[in-house]
C-alpha positions, -999 to +999 in steps of 0.1 A: +357+057-450+332+077-437+350+100-409+319+101-386+314+068-386+345+057-377+348+082-348+317+065-337+334+031-337+307+020-362+316+000-396+315+018-429+278+012-444+261+005-410+235+024-392+250+045-366+231+045-332+208+018-334+225-007-319+219-034-344+254-037-360+241-057-391+230-049-426+245-027-452+224+005-459+211+004-492+216+035-517+194+061-513+188+095-532+195+126-520+166+140-502+153+173-515+157+204-492+121+203-478+115+163-479+121+148-442+151+123-443+142+088-442+158+058-423+166+024-439+134+008-428+115+038-444+101+055-416+113+094-417+145+097-397+128+124-370+102+096-361+129+068-359+149+093-337+116+102-312+108+065-311+143+058-299+144+086-276+109+070-260+122+033-259+157+041-247+167+041-211+163+079-194+194+091-177+170+117-163+132+106-167+110+137-174+077+146-156+056+113-163+064+097-127+052+129-110+022+133-131+017+093-127+017+098-089-003+131-090-032+111-111-030+080-085-031+105-059-064+121-070-077+087-079-071+071-045-086+103-027-118+101-046-123+065-038-114+074-001-140+103+003-167+080-014-160+056+016-163+084+039-192+103+027-213+072+022-201+056+056-191+027+037-156+021+056-155-009+077-142+014+106-125-008+129-087-002+120-098+033+110-112+039+143-084+023+163-057+046+146-075+077+146-078+072+184-041+066+184-032+093+163-060+118+181-040+110+212-004+122+197-023+153+183-030+165+219+006+153+234-005+123+249+002+087+250-018+066+218-044+052+239-070+032+220-100+026+240-114+002+208-090-023+221-100-021+257-103+008+281-067+026+282-052+005+260-016+016+247-018+006+209+022+003+214+014-027+233-005-042+205+015-029+168+046-010+176+040+017+148+054+052+163+057+065+128+018+075+135+033+103+152+038+119+118+002+127+111-005+142+148+004+179+132-019+173+101-047+158+121-047+188+148-054+208+122-079+190+106-097+161+132-113+138+111-108+102+101-111+114+064-077+134+072-061+095+079-079+084+045-064+111+027-030+108+042-031+073+030-039+081-004-008+104-005+015+077+008+006+050-017+007+074-042+041+084-036+053+051-039+044+053-075+070+078-081+102+053-074+086+028-094+077+048-126+111+063-121+132+033-121+112+017-148+119+048-171+152+047-164+164+010-173+136+001-199+125+038-216+100+062-212+068+047-227+078+013-211+083+032-179+055+048-181+032+015-185+048-002-155+043+030-134+004+028-142+003-010-142+016-005-102-008+021-094-037+000-107-024-034-088-047-054-071-027-053-038-027-015-037-064-010-048-072-035-020-056-017+005-069+019-005-103+002-001-097-010+033-099+018+057-066+031+069-036+009+081-001+020+090+015-003+060+007+030+041+042+045+053+060+012+045+051+014+005+070+046-001+098+033+022+101+002+003+102+016-031+126+041-023+148+018-008+146-009-038+149+018-063+182+031-047+193-007-048+190-001-085+209+024-089+235+014-065+233+041-038+240+025-005+234+049+017+205+064+005+193+023+003+198+024+044+182+058+051+150+046+031+152+011+047+160+018+083+130+036+093+107+007+085+113-008+118+089+022+131+065+014+109+055-020+120+075-049+144+077-072+116+092-050+091+124-048+108+133-080+091+122-065+058+149-038+063+173-063+072+167-083+042+170-050+021+205-050+038+214-085+026+204-077-006+230-050-009+253-075+002+245-095-028+247-064-050+282-053-040+293-088-035+317-070-008+312-067+028+299-031+028+296-015+066+263+002+058+247-028+043+262-051+076+249-024+097+212-023+083+211-066+086+223-063+121+202-029+130+166-045+114+172-078+133+183-061+164+151-036+162+125-066+156+142-083+187+139-055+208+108-045+199+089-082+202+109-089+230+108-054+252+089-026+240+057-039+232+054-061+262+063-031+281+033-014+268+012-043+272-008-047+302-002-086+301+038-082+295+036-102+261+030-098+225-006-110+220+000-121+184+023-150+192-007-169+198-012-167+161+018-188+152+034-218+165+015-250+185+000-228+207-022-212+183-044-244+182-053-233+144-048-252+109-016-249+087-019-228+058-034-255+030-007-257+000-032-249-023-042-215-007-003-204-001+002-213-041-029-193-051-018-163-032+018-166-045+007-169-079-017-136-072+015-118-061+038-130-091+015-136-118-006-107-130+019-081-119+052-093-134+044-123-155+065-144-131+098-127-144+102-112-109+116-146-101+146-136-121+158-107-096+175-114-063+152-083-050+121-106-049+140-119-016+123-087+003+091-105-001+103-134+018+094-121+053+057-109+044+048-135+029+068-161+055+047-144+089+017-149+069+019-184+058+033-197+091+003-182+107-027-199+119-050-170+109-069-178+078-074-137+071-035-136+064-036-161+037-056-148+011-056-118-013-082-096+006-075-064+026-042-047+029-021-076+035-005-073+001-001-038-003+037-041+007+043-068-014+035-045-047+064-025-048+088-055-043+077-073-076+073-046-097+108-034-089+120-069-090+104-073-128+123-039-135+153-051-122+149-084-143+138-070-177+170-053-191+185-089-185+161-112-199+156-087-232+193-099-242+188-132-236+200-163-258+166-176-260+144-156-288+110-165-270+125-155-239+136-120-254+102-119-270+084-125-241+104-098-219+096-071-247+061-080-245+053-082-209+053-044-197+023-039-224+007-072-211+011-063-174-006-027-176-037-047-201-039-071-171-037-043-145-066-023-166-086-058-169-083-069-135-095-030-124-129-036-136-135-058-109-114-038-083-122-010-060-110+022-087-138+008-110-162+029-088-148+059-104-164+054-134-200+049-118-223+081-115-233+068-078-199+071-065-202+112-068-237+114-050-246+111-013-272+086-007-299+099+015-296+068+043-259+082+048-271+118+055-299+104+079-270+083+094-247+116+099-274+136+114-285+110+139-249+106+149-243+146+152-269+143+180-244+125+204-223+158+216-187+161+220-167+145+246-192+120+252-186+085+259-202+059+235-205+025+231-205+013+193-203-010+170-182-007+133-208+013+110-206+047+131-171+041+143-155+069+119-180+098+127-176+090+164-139+086+173-127+122+163-148+141+188-159+113+216-147+085+234-156+055+218-158+017+231-164-012+214-196-033+221-195-051+254-158-038+263-164-006+284-144-015+313-175-013+339-181+021+323-217+029+315-212+049+283-237+081+278-245+070+243-248+040+228-249+035+187-254-001+172-264-013+139-300-027+135-301-063+122-329-083+104-337-105+131-340-080+161-362-055+167-352-018+179-371-029+215-349-060+216-317-040+207-326-015+236-331-045+262-297-059+251-277-028+258-296-024+294-285-064+301-251-049+295-252-020+317-278-029+342-271+000+364-281+022+339-315+032+320-315+042+284-341+055+260-339+056+222-325+088+209-332+083+173-327+053+143-324+052+108-327+025+083-299+005+096-288+024+129-301+030+163-287+057+191-294+051+228-292+076+252-285+072+292-311+090+312-304+079+346-279+055+365-295+028+388 
């Protein structure tokens, strides 16, 4: 008997280390001194060893997760800079969050005049986590700072997803899933949509669920608990992660129970006390989007099904349904589908971004079990799915925002954007400005900006408005003076699609 084989627990004549446990090795001639040894399947043993090393689960993944995250940070940043340079951001949320962070950066309250003169943003959505960006914004006071910070946070979430996949499924499969996640349509649409506080949620959820997969329950709590500071609804998500820990451990873990209680309590206190306390009306404004008082229609079944399939099918081939980690997606899908607001139902903007780390890590959790299923077709499906998910992500990217990185125009500044920026530079720092969407990203960092028609009776120093095909500059000047009848405005300048008015006197 072969002593080494017996020691390793392998039967004589079987291929040690393959895990197959069947088949007798045919007699082979001895290899010449300079000839590589050949495995039973005809492949050189060294090649087979390298393949096994790449496909076996990794206890300590290599640098792949880090350079994958770095690549996506670069890609997301280029896209963000293109938006900023061409003034193609929609600017509404970007302007709101810049005003809030600007308040923090100057040691003040997060006052957002775009939501109404003197409005404290903590009375709208509870996102004190934004204060973390204040030092960076103080050094680089620009809305571009927020966009790059968001790119970094999104890219950071790629790290735990890729790392978890490599640990569970092997190096090549882990890399495929990590790239597919970075290219996922939900993340790309969020990168393309201004700045939003949910950028902090993606890495927190991803690291928390990676810790769930590794059974590191203290780390789970440390990553999940801060979600209550990102947005008011994410306390329920944190509680669900705690419930997930109870399911995985199958025992009454004090840490998991504490996370459930903390998440639910934080949500209740935030919605019932904190937001109404900062809100001038003493309530939570978004209740009107839910329940009978909202007055809107319920989500059509076909719309809910379409959104759910988009979340699960191209990203995980529906195999995420085989993992309890998918429970973490239910709070986000729940509040969206219970709302009367149609914008929440679909696949646009940033609303699906927080679901992406959940479904990908659920896939990573499910695949190892499915790969040893008793059903051959299911085993085959699970083995081929990571490559299919990557191919699907690449195919969808041709119609998603990152496809712009392959276009030469992305790296050039159009002349109309240059002219618009020069015109807006004529508005002095510290001025009061009434503005609509497009100019916001150039004004909120250095002026006090109000939304058009909502200045609280104040006559702003300047009015910046987009030109419309059905209105002449003279008509828009009359409209501005009608909104502010005690002031006189003159045309400061105009470009192809922007008009800036200057207040010359008060009547």
